[in-house]
N, C-alpha and C positions, 0 to 999 in steps of 0.2 A: 543458583546460576542461574544464567539467563537463557531461555528457549523460548524459540519464535517457531510458530507454527500455520502455516499460509492455508488456504482454503477458499472456494468458490468458484475458479477457473471453468473455463470449459468453451464450447463450440458457440460462439453466438452470428447473429445475422447483424450488418451493419443497422446503425439505428436501434438498433437492443440494448439490454442493461443489463448490469452484471455488478453483485455484491462479494467484493472479496472480504474474508476475514482473517485476523491475525491474531491468534491467542496465545496468551504469552505465560509466562511463570507467574506465580501467585505476587501480585502487590508490588510491581514496575512500572505497571502503564500509570498508574497518576503522576510517578513523578521523574517518567524521563521524557524526553523526545520522541516521537516516533516519525515514520515515514513511510512512503510506500514509492519505491524503484523500478523499472522496467529496464530488459533487457530483451531486444530482438534478436535474434539470427544475424554474424557479421555485423553485430551492430555493439556500442559502449554503453554498457549499464547509464541510466539516466532517469534523475529526479521526477518523479511524480506530484507528490504532495506529502507537507509535513506538518506535522501537531505538534506545539510545547507542549509541557506541563502544564501550560497558563492556557490552552483550549486557542492560541494564536494558529491562525494557519495559512499554509504559501503555498499555493501551486503552479508548477511549469504552464508555461502560456498556452501548451497543446492541451492542457488538461481541466484550464480554468473555463469555468461556466458549464461544463460538462459533469466532472467528478468532483467530488464532496467526501475528506476523510473526517472523520470521527471516533471518537473513543467512547467505550462505555468503562468508566472507572471499576463499579462492580463486577464484572464480568472479564475482567485485565482483558480487554478485548479493542483492538482498533481497525475500521472497516474504512474499506474504498467504496464507495457508489458510484460505479460509470454509468452515466446516460450516453446518450446517440454514440455511440461506438461506432468507430472508424475500421477499416482495416488496417490501416496505421498503427493501431492501436495495439497489433498484434503484438506479443512477447510474454517474455517469463516474467509475474510481478514478485518482488522480493519485500519482504515488510525488514523494516531497520529501525533498531534501537540504539540511539545516541546517550551514551548514561552520561547521566549527571554527575559535574563534578569535573570529570578530566575528559567528557565526547569522544570515550569510546566508542566503536560501533558494532553489532550486533546484526547478526542476519538469518530469517529463514531464507527455508532451502527452495521456496519459490513454488508458485501455481501459474500453468500455462492457459492464458487468455489467446482463442483465436476467433477474429471479426472475419466473417465469411461477406464478400458481396454480395 
């Protein structure tokens, strides 16, 4: 079964950095597309970054140049390195898996990122 557990959220100052991790159940990161989404209070959930099984990455305009998505297949883990954080990055960040073959979505419970001015 697919299980995704995010970690690494916390409180940082504007301009700081944070690295989020998404630990997945065994042997699924390597063959499925993964992504990070975020949702701020009162806002819709939005895509931040995705990475395919072939390591093709895609970023929201707001994240490009500041955030980096990566995977470690040996650890079955996906990361989101966030640099130059802004207060508007404050949100709950969710790990996403889009299953190969049918595109079914699986979600983690989320980790809160708060960026202070």
